[in-house]
N, C-alpha and C positions, 0 to 999 in steps of 0.2 A: 374302043379302047385306043388310047393314045400310043404313039409310036414308042415312046420310052417304056411304057408299061408292057407293051408287047415284047420289047427287048428283054425286060426283066423276066417275063414269063418264059420266053424262049431259052434264056440262059438257065433258068431254074429247071426246065424240062431236061436240058442237056446234062446238067449236073446230076440230076436224079438218075438219068440213064447211065452215066459213068459210075455212080456209086453202087448201083445194084448188080453190077457184073459179078460173076462168080469168081473171076480171077482178077486180082489187083495188078494193074499195069502202071508202072511209074509215070509214063507220059500221060496216061488218062487221069491219074490223081493230080498231076501238076495242072492239067487243063481244068479239072474240076475246081481246084483251088483258085486259079486265075479267074474263072467265071464267077465264083462266089464273091471274090473281091469286087469284081465289076458290078454284081448285083447289089452289094452293099453300097457302093459308090453311087449307082443309079438311084437307089431308094433315097439316099441322103440328099443328093442333088435335086431330085424331083419332088420329094415328099417331105423333106426336112429332117434335121438331125434327130428330132424326137421320135421318129419312126424306127430308128435303129434300136432294136430290142436285144436283150441278152441272148436270145436264140440266134439272131443273126450273127452276133459276135462268136458264139459257140460253133456255129456252122463253119467258121473259118478254121477250126481245128479238126474237121472231119477227115481231111486228107492225111493229116499227121496220125490220127487214130487208125486210119486204114493201113498206113505203113507199119504201125506198131503191132496191130492186132489182126490184120488180114481184112477180108471183105466185111463190109458193114453188117451184112445179114448174119454173120457168125456171133456178133456180140451186141448188136443194136437192141437196146431195151430188153436184153435177155432176162435180167433179174425181174423186171416187171412182168414180162410174159410168163416166166416160170411161176411167179407168185400168183398171177391170174389163173394159171392152170391148176395150181395146188388149191386155191380157194374154190375154183369152179368144181373140181373133183370132190372136195370136202362137202360142198353143198349138195352135189349129186348123191354122194354116199349117204349123207344125212337123210335125204328124201327116200332113197332106196331102203335104208334101214328102218325108217319110220313106216314105210309101206309094208315091209316084211313083218314088223311087229304088229301092225294093224291086222294083217292077214292071220298071224298066229293067234291073236286075241279073238278075232272073229271066228276062226275055225274051232278054237277051244270052247267058245261060248255056245256054239251050235251042236257040239257033240255030247 
């Protein structure tokens, strides 16, 4: 791995570490934001402007969101996670209900 790519990875790991803290510290969010800017600049300089995706742009707003809403774990993808939980439970309940109906039908047909 080239030096610049290792630098991108190192910054990314540091940013992730800062964002997963349970307590939002102003200095940590500022450091994370600075590192994200550096990551985007390094990617653009070493891999071209076409590699700057909307996700990289949106990542520059993570510190701001953290200031506004608290630690990322409290709101990050919550609606998707909640919906996945609801869908997962509905499928589970469907199979449980189906299984119970089958048991009732089988037990009634044998008596």
